[in-house]
N, C-alpha and C positions, 0 to 999 in steps of 0.2 A: 257447432257450438251447442252447448246444453240448453234445451228449450226452457229449463227451469229458470234461466236468467231473464227470460222475456219480461216477466212481471216487474222486475226490479230495475230495468233499464229505462231512464227517462228519455224524453224526446230532446234532441240537441237543438239549441237555439239557431236561428237563421245565421248563416255565414260561418257556422262552426266547422272546424277542420278535423279530419281524422284519417288514420291509415296505418299501414304496417311498414316498419323500418327494419331492414336487415342489417345487422352488424357483422361485417365480413373482415377477415384479416388473417395473417399468419398466426400460429400458436404463440401465446404468451405476449401479445402486444397490449393487453389490458382491456379486452372487449367486455369481459364479465364485470370487471371493476367499474367500467364506464356505465354499464347498464344499472348496476347497483346505485351508482352516484345519481343517475338521471331519475330513477324510480324512487330513490330516497329510502331504500330498505334492502336488506341483504336477502336476495333471492337466488343469485347465481354464485357458484363457488369460485373462490379465487385462491390461487396457489402459485408459489414461485416455480413449480414444475410445469413444463409445457404440456399442452394437450389435456386440459382438465375438463373442458366443457364437452358433453356428449350429446344429450338430447337437445333438440331445439327448444330453448326455454323462452317463453313469452313474458316479458315484463311490461306492465301497463302504466303509463304516465297520463294522468288526467289533469288538465289545467282549465281555467275559465274559457280559454280560446280553442283548445284542441285536445284530442285523445290520441296519443301515440302508442302503438303496440310494438315493442321492440322484440325482434327475433334474434336471439343470440346463437350464433352458429359455431360448430367446432372449428378450430383453427385449420385453415386449408394447407395441406402438406402432402407429400408423396406417401401414400399408404403402404404399410409393411405387412398387414394382416387383414383378416376379414372385418374386424372391428374398424380398422382404419379406413377400409373401402366404404363401409356403411356411413362413417362419419363424413367423409369427403363428399359422398353422393348426396347426403342430407344437406350439406352446406351449399352444394350446387343447386339443389332443389329450392333452397331458400332464396337464392338469387332470382329465380324465375317467378317467385310468388309474393313479392312485396311491392310497395308503392314507391319507396325511396331506399337507396343503398348507401350505407355509411361504411366506407373502406378505411379501417383503422390501421395506422402504421406506427411503428416505434420512432417517434420524432427525435429521440436522443441519440440515434445512430444512423449511419448512412444507409440508403436503400440497398436492397440486395436482390438476388435471383428469385427468392420466394415472393417478394413484392411484385416483381415483373410478371411472374406466373399468374398472379391474381389480376393484375392489370389486363392481361390478355383475356381472362375470363369475363371481365367487366366491360371490355371495349364495345361489345355489341348489346349491352344492357339497354332495355327499352324504357327504363325509368331514370329519374335524376340520380346522380352519384355525387356524394360529398367525400372528398379525401380528408380524413381526420388525422392530424399529426398529434399523437398522444405523447405523454411524458415530457411536456415542455418544462416541467419543474426539474427534470434531470439533465437538461441539455448543457453542454459545455458553453462557456462564455461566448466563444466565437462559433455560433451555430449556423451561420449563413451558408456554409458549404453543405450542411446536412439538409437544410430546406431546399437548396438548389438541386439536390439529388432526387427529390420527390416532385418538384415543381413541373418538370416536363410531362409527368403522367397526367397531371390535371390539365395543363395547357393543351396537350394533344387531343384530349377528349372533352374539353370544355366543362370540366368539373369544378365545382366550388371547393375552396379550401377552408378548413377550420383548424385552429390550433388550441390545444387544451391540455389539462392534466386531470385524468380520471381519478387520480389519488387525492389531490388537494381540492378539486372542484374549479380550479382556475380556468376560465374560458368556457365552462360547460353551459352556462346560461346562454351565451352567444350561440353556441352550437345548437342548443334546444330551439332557439328562435329561428335559426337557419333551417332546421328540420321542419318546423311548423310552416315556414314560408313555402317549402317545396311540396307540402301536402295539398290535396284537393279538399273541397268541402264534403262533409260526410256525417254519418250518425255516430252516436255512442255505440261501440261494438261490445263493450262490457260495462257493468255497473261502475259508476265513477269512483267508488271506494275500493275497488279491487286492484291489487298490484301485480298479480300473476294469475294465469289460467291453469297453472300446474297444480295437481292435487297436493295436499299437505304431505302425504306419504312420500311423494317423489322428492320434495324439498328436504324432508327428514333424512332420506337416504343420501342426498347430495351433501348435507351438512356432516354426516358421519364420514363420507368418502373424503371430504375436504380435510378433516382432521387426520385421516390416515396418510394423505399426501403430505400434509404439513409436518407430521411427527416422524414419518419414516423417510421422507425425502426420496432420494434416488434408489434406496434399497428395495422398495416395492413400487415399481413404476406404475403402469396403468392396467395391470392384470387384476384389478379389484373391481368387483361389482357388489352393490348392497341390495339385499332383499329385505323389505320391511314385512316381517311375518305376521305381526299382531300389534294392534293399537287398541288399548282399552282405556276409555275415558271415564274416570271416576270423579266424584264431586271435588276432591282436593288434589288429585294427582292424575297425570296421564302415564300409563304404563306401556312401554314400547319394547317389543322383542324383534331383533334384527339379526340377519346372517350376513357375514362378510365372506364373499366368495373369492377365492384366489386360485391360481393355476398350479402352484407347486407347494409341496410340504415345507420347503425352506422358507417360502413367503409366509406361510401360516406361523412358522416359528418366530419370524421377525415381528409379525403383528401382535402375537401373544406376548413376546418378550420374556426376559428372565423373571421367573416367579409370577408371570402374568401381568407384570408392571406396565408394559407398553399398552396392552389392551385396556387396562384401567385408566391410563392417561388419555387414550383416544376416547373412551367412553365418557369420562368426566368432562373433557373439553367439548365433545359433541352435545352432551346433555345441556351444558350451559347455553349453547347456540339454539338448541331446539326449544328450550324454555322461553327464549325471546319470541320464537315463532308461534308457540301455542299460548303465550302469556300466562304461564302457570307452572307449577312444579312438575318435573318429569322423572320417572324411573326408567332407566335405559339398560337393557341386558343385551350384550353382544355375543354371538357365537361365530366361530371361524370355520369355514368348510373348504376343502380342496375340490375344485371342479376342473380337472385337467383340460387344457386347451379350449376354455369356453369362448375365447375371442375368435377362434377359428371356426366355430360352429354356428351356422345361421339359426339353428333351432334353439341352442342355449342363449344366443344373443337375444332372440325374440322373447324367451322366457324371462330374461333379466331386464326387459324393457327397451332393448335397442332395435327398434323397427326401422326398416328402410322407408323414408318418406317418399310418397309418390310425387 
């Protein structure tokens, strides 16, 4: 942790609780939406396309009773390329380095093989595990069979169960109280007003990538990486230059769009989100560059910020 934080971190009162909570689950079960809901601010990107979270993003929730640092992990899945291997490796590393694990499942559908794979990973966890049934707002009227398909996971391993909707906030406060209950007493790890330990540039890149995923949907899957080349803060405006890296010329064509319209739409939507982040006017200029097979290259992955977590 940056030593410059030291002067701004107060001493926690007696009996104060704190710790790191790993949010684990299959792709697209709502982990990032949940973290945003808990922290109360948009720091993790959400998209209807699976596999959107890459770097382990820490969201920080500070209450009068506790400070919870959420570690949002990539969805655990069978990897198909070097990037996938790095993501799954990082998710597994997160399991071993937190104080509590929150295993999020899609509570609107029956459990499947992907969930059982994660259960096997968590069976030997040395920390408390909470099984979180998300999307209760989307459940069919007769949802007993769905719950029954997940209950054996919790019963066999003595895990607590929480039901909630990350989208509407229903049940999230009860989940938060359960997480605090499982934490030990500890200090403030971060200043109480901080909501993430990620640098602003990282979040800017994620907000741009989110708009690409939302606007192009399945046409440009996950072969997109954003490099923030320059940020110039002026008194009345923040100027940002960013490069969108793709793997193939055809993907570049999709992102630029006819007459450059798609790139304009992406830039406009991303600029509106970044303005909320920096609380001021933003000028955003986007370039698109073809980097063949960047997801297969450890060197290029590292250059674009995807390091293997130890």
